[in-house]
Structures are given as structure tokens and as C-alpha cells.
N, C-alpha and C positions, 0 to 999 in steps of 0.2 A: 816545510820546503826542504829542510835538511834531510829528513827521512826519505822523501821522495827522490831527491837527487842521489842519495846513496843506493837506493833501490835500483834506479836506472843504471848507475855505474856498475853495480854488481851484475846486472843482466847483460850489459854490453860486454863486459870483460869475461863473461861466462865463468865467474867464480861462484863460490857457494854463497848465495845471496843471504840466506838466513843467518849464517855465522857472521858474515861481514856486517850486516845490519845490527845484530845484537852487540857486536863489539863497539860500533859507533854510538848506538843508543844508550849503552850502559853508562856513558859519561854524561848523558843529558839529564836534566831534572824532569821528573815525570810530568809535572804540571805545565811544562813548556812544550811538551810533545803533543802531536795530534793523536787522539785516542784511537781513531779508526786505523791508522797506520800501525800503531803499537799492537793492537789486537790482531791485525792481520799477520804481522810478523810472528807473534807469540803463538797464534793458532797453528800456523804452518810449522813452527818450530817443534810442535809436539810430535810430528811425524818423522823427525830426523833423529837418528840414533846417536845423540851426543850426551853431554853431561846434563842429566835431568835435574840434578840438584841446583845447578847454576840457573837453568831455565826457570825452575819453580820459584827460586828466590826472586827473580825479576818479575814473574807473574804476581807473586804475593806482594811485592813492593808496589806494583801498579794498582792492584786491587785495594790496597790499604791506603795509598796516598792520592789516588786520583780524585777529582772533584765531581760533584753531582752534575755540573755544567758539562764536563767532558763526556760523561756517560749519556746525558740527554742529547748531546751533539752527535754522538756515535750512533745512537738508536738502540732500543731494547733488544731487537732481534739478533744483531751480531754479538751483543754482550751475552745473550742467552746461549747462543750456539757455542761461543767461546768457553763459557762456564761448563757447558755440557761436555765438551771435549776434555777440559781439564779434569773434571770429576771422573770420567771414564778412565783417564790415564792414571789418576791417583788410585782408583780401586784396582786396576790391573796390576799396579806395582805394590799393592797391599800397603798403601800409605794414606788411607782415607782420612785419618785423624789430622793430617797436616793441612787439609783444605777447609776444615770447619771454621776456624777463625777468619780467614779471608772472606768466606761466603757470608758469615754473619755481618761483617763490615760492609760488604757491597750491597747487601739487602737493605740495610739501614740507610744507605745513601740513595738507593733507588726509590724507596718507599716515600710516598707523600703523607701517609698516616700509618699508625701501627696496625690498623685493621685492613690495610691493602695487601692483597695476595699477589705476589710477583711470580713470573715464570721460574725464578731461581729457587723458590722455597722448596720445591720437590727435590732439587739437587742437594740442598742442605740436609733434609731429612734422610735422604739416601745415604749420604756420607756418614751421618751419625749412626744409622742402623748398621752400616758395614763396619764402622769402627767400634760398635757397641759402647758408644759414649753419647747418651741421650740427653744429658743435662743441658747442653748448649741450645738444643732445638726446642725445649719445652716452653720457653717464653714466647716463641713464635706460634706454637701449636695452641697455647692457652688463650690466645686472642681471637675473638670472634671476627670472622671475615666480613667486611662491609663493602669492599670495593675490589675490583679485579683490574690488574694492569695487563693490558694486551700487548703481545709482541708482534701484532699485525700479521700473524700467520694462524688462521683458524684451526688448522689441524694440530699445530704445536700448542696452541692455547688449550684445546680440549684435552690433549694428551697429558700436559703438565698439570692441569686442574685435577684430573682423575688420579694421577700419580701422587699428587700432594695428599689427597685424602686417603688413598690406599696406604701409602707409606706412613701417614699420620696414625691410621688405625693400627698398623703394625707396631709403631713406636709406643703407643699407649698400651697395647697388649703386652709389650715387653716389660713394662713397669707395672703390669697388672691393674691398670685403670680400665677395667672392662667396659664400663658404661660409656666412657668417652671413646674407646676403641670401636664399640658398636655404632656409635653416632657417626664417626668418621667414615666407617665402611658403608653405612647406610647412605651417606651423601654420595659416595662414589657409585653405588649401585643405582640410585634413583635419579642420577643426572639424566636429563632428557636426551634421547638418542634415536636415530633412525636405523642404526645397525648395532649389533652387540660388540662390545670391546673386550679384548682379552684381559684388560685391567679389571673391568667389571666382573668378569667371570672369576678371577682369582679373589677379588674382594668378596664375592658372594659365598665362596667356600669357607672363608674365614668368618664371615657373618653368621653362618649357620652354627658353627662351633661356639663362637663367643656368645651367641644368643642363649645357648644351653647353659653357659657359665653364669649369665646375668639373670635370665628368667626361668631357667629350667625347661624350656621348650623353644622351638623355633619361633622367633618373633615375626609375625606377618609384616610384609613391606607396606608402606603407606599407599594410599589410593592413587597418589600422583606418580607412582612408579610407572615406567614405560610398559606397555602391553607386551613388548618383546621380552622383557625380563620375566614377567609373570607367566607368559605362555611357554617359555623355553627352558628356564633354569631348573624347574622341577623335574623335567625329564632328562636334562643333560647331566645332572648330578644326583642320580638315584642313590648311589652308595652313601652320600652325605645325608640325604633325607631319611634313608632307612636307619642310619645311626641315630639321627635326631628323634625319630619316632620311637625307637627302643628306649632312648633316654627318657622321653616324656612318659612312657608307660612304666618306668622304674624297673625295667627288665635288665638286671645287671648281667646275667648269664648271656642273654642275647647280645648285649653291647660288647662283651668281651669276645664273643664269636665274630661279630662284625668288625671289630678292631683288628683281629688277627687276619680276617679275610681281606680287608681293605688296606692292609699295612703297606703294600707296595705303592698303591695309589696315594695314600696319605704321605708317605715319604717323598714321593715324586713332587707332590704339591707343597712340601715343607710344612705340613699340617699335623704330622704325627704327634708332636709335642703337645699341641692344643688338644688333640683327641684324648691323650693320656690325662691331661688336666681335667677334661670333662669327666672321666671315670673317677678321679679323686674327688671332684666336686659332687658327683652323685653319691659317693660313700659318705661324705659329710652331710649331705641333705638327708640321707637315710638315718644317720645318727641323730640329727635334729628331730626327725619324725619320732624316733624312739623316746625322746624326752617328753613328748606329749602323750605317750601311752603308758610308760613305766615310771615308777618312782625309784626303784632299785633294779639292778641288772648285773649279771656276772660278765666279765670280759669275754669268756668263752661263748656265752650266749649271744653277746653283741657281735662277735666276730662271725658267727654263723648267720645272724640275721642280715648283716650288711655285706656278706660274702668277702670277708677278709681271710687271710691265710691262717692266722692263729690268734690267741689271746694277747700275745705280746704286741703284735701289729695293731690290734684294736686299741690297746692301752696307749701306744705311742700316738696314734691318730687322735684319741680322746684328749691327751695332754696338750697337743698342739691347738686343738679347738678351744680348750679352756684358756690357754695362754692368749689366744687371739680374741677371746671373749665372744666366741660364736655360741657357746653354751656355758652353763654354770653347773658344775658338778664336782663331786669329791670322790676320791678312791680310798676306801678303807684298807689299810695295809695289813690288817690282821686277817680278815676273811676274804679280801680282794674284791669285795662288792662295790659297785658304782652307784652312787646316789645322785639323782638329778635335782636341781633346785630352780626356783623361779628367778627371774631377772631382778637383781637388787636395785632399789631406787636410792642411789646416792647422789650427793650434791654435784660431784664432778660430771656425772652423766647428764643431769638436768642443765648444767651450765653449757656443756658442749652442744646439747640440742638447741638451747637458746641462741648460741652463737651461730650455729648452722642455719637456724631460721632467719636470723638477721641478715646473714650473707645472702640467702636465697631471695629475701625481699629486696635487698639492694640491687641484686642482679635483675630482678623483674622490673624495677623502676628504671634502671639504665636501658633495658631492652625496650620499654615503653617509649622512652624519650627518643631512642634511635628509630623506632618504627614511625613515630610522628614525623621525624625529619625526613625519612625515606618517603613517607606518604605525601609530604608537601612537595618534595622534589619531583615525584611522579605526576602530581597534579599540575605542575607547571611545565612538564616536559613537552616540547613542541611536537616531536615525532609521535609520542603516545597519544596526544590529543587529536592529531590528524588521523591516526589510525582508528581511534575510537569513533570519531565523527564519521569516517567512511563506513565503518561497520554499522553504526546506528542508522545512517542514511540508507544503506542497503536493506536493513531489516524493515525500515519504514516502507520502502518501495515494495518489498515482498508482501508486507501486510496489506498495503493498498491494492495490490494486484489480486490477492486472495479475496479481499472483501468485495472488489468489483466483480470478480467471477461469480461469487456467491449471490450477489444481488442480481 
């Protein structure tokens, strides 16, 4: 009531309503104020050229100290819109890192479970990517999504769902967790649709390049992907597919030509760095192939076979691969010859494989339990049962009609 009275007073006196309200509300305790009034004031305040630091301090205080009851009373749609405006303002002012902590706090308050995806998740990933500070968002990305929180706006729900998995794929790619990045991009691409989204298009471009890093070729999309994706993307992004085909054929010279030819397109799509990493990955794959053919090799011969500039560059690449345990080899300093060795069977490697196997089995068991719970909830879902019964009844009617006509 206090907030509403002050708003009416500011309007009647034709004074600056936002400034007046902020001065009055700054003395109130956040938990005693109406959240919808506060959000409205602070949302409008973002468009006024005043002290941004003072405004953001009040926004941060509200997001940090407000209760879950206030947020539920206000509604998820205005909260989402408010957060989106705040994030855009922070990015525009190059202060993205300041919004990370308030967003992690507000998401925890809105979530009913850790596996619930809210419309604000994509804003958090966007801020972390912009700030180049990905550690705070990883606990949210590493959790399997089991539930979606709708903001009662179908278009916003779809957009933010796609953005979450697109930004999530970019976040995992930034820390070189390529398999998880590929999975997140695949979810964005295979989301059911009736029209193609610009988000899906950008995700598909990165999906092609990351597929090369993970599998050495373009990974085909699952059968449940929309026919619009399968029918259109191959022709729309021909330069990316040409690059992927040359990579799969191990044609380094052709790849370098395509990289130079498509440089402007890749830079415009912000994918030039990924394409260069694909070339580095191909060089490493070629060196790994050499270990299966030769026991010894000179650095000069290796540089010629994998299309590196000189022997020194080949030696540097080889030392990095040895350090990262991608291959096992030694370099004789007297004659400069490289000797390749088989993978040693040590105790630490066996233990790490055993731990990895145990972790994978535990994940499979948790997934099985979750699938059983979801299967039970679907079995007792009233709307699904009614829809299934109508479909089954229609099929029976069509069968009876066909059999009657045949007889």
C-alpha cells in the first residue's frame, strides 16, 4: 500500500516517479514490500540515465533477500522479464560478472528441485560466457534436467529452452568438454519444431565442428530430429559440410584451402577458433596413425607426413601429445629419432579405469530409477490416458470399418 500510494503521489505531482519511489523504498525492508511493485519500479528504472551502481545495489539486495513466497506471488513471467532486462543492461555496461551471484541465488529460490530448468538458467549461462567465468554455472549444467518450469509464455519458454542448451554447449566447448558440448548442441538442434529457429541454425554450425573434434567426422543426427532440420541444414550450410567432408577424408591440404576460403563466414559466425582447433586435432590424429605404422621416425619425416611447417613444430606437437598421454614415445637427443611405444599397463591407469567404470554404473542405476519414476507418473497421467484412449478408440473404429468393407 505504501508503494502504491507513493506511486500515485509521484504521478499526480508530475515529479520523477522512479526516483521518488526508489528514495521511499530504500528505507523499507525488502521482505515487507510487495514484489510486483518493486520489480515494476526497478524494471522501469533501468531505462532512466541515473546512478546505475545505486540501482544495481538495490536490485542485488532484492534478489538476494527476497523470499520464495514473494517470487511465487509475483509470478515467474515478470521475474523472467525483469532478469532479462537486468542481464542485457549488465552486458551492455561490460559488468556481466556482477550479475552472476544474484542469479545463482534467485534460481535456487525458484527451483523446486535441482533438476528443474527455469527460464532464468539461460541468463546465468549467458552472463558467465560474457564474463569468461564459467565455474559458477557448471553445477547447474552438470545436473540432468528432469522438469521444466514454464513462464506461461510458450514463445519465451521455447526460446529460453533453446538458448540454455545452446549457451550450455558453448560453455562446455570453452572448457574443452567436447562430448558434453556436443550433447547440449544436439538437444538444441533436435527440439521438436514446426519452423526453423535461428538458435538451432547457430547450434548446428558448432555441432558440425565439434563432431569433428569428438568423432573425426560429422555425427548424424538422431532419427527423432525434425524433418525440417534434416532437409534444410545440409543445403543451408554447404561450406561447413565441405569442411567436414575434407576432414573425414584426412585431406589436410583441402582443409587448409577451405579454411582460408571460408574465413570470413567462420569469423562472422564466431566459429573460426573452432575450425582452427579442428585442424590441430587432425594433425594429432595423423600422428596417432603414424604410431600404428612406424616404430621409429625422424621429426622431419613426421612434419612432411602430417603437413607441419618444419621438424621443430613437429617435435613441439609430439611433446605435447606425450605430456597429455595421447601417445607414448621417446625422442633420442643424439640422432633425433622418435621411437613409438605401446601403452604401458600401470596400476594407476587400471585404478582410474575401475573408478570410471564404477561412476558410469552408478549413473546408469540413477538413470534407471528416474526412468521408472517418470514411467509411473506418465502411467497415471489423466490427460495422457484420455488421449491414448481416444487414439485407441479411433484405431478400432477404422479397423472395424476396413473389415466391414472387406467382408
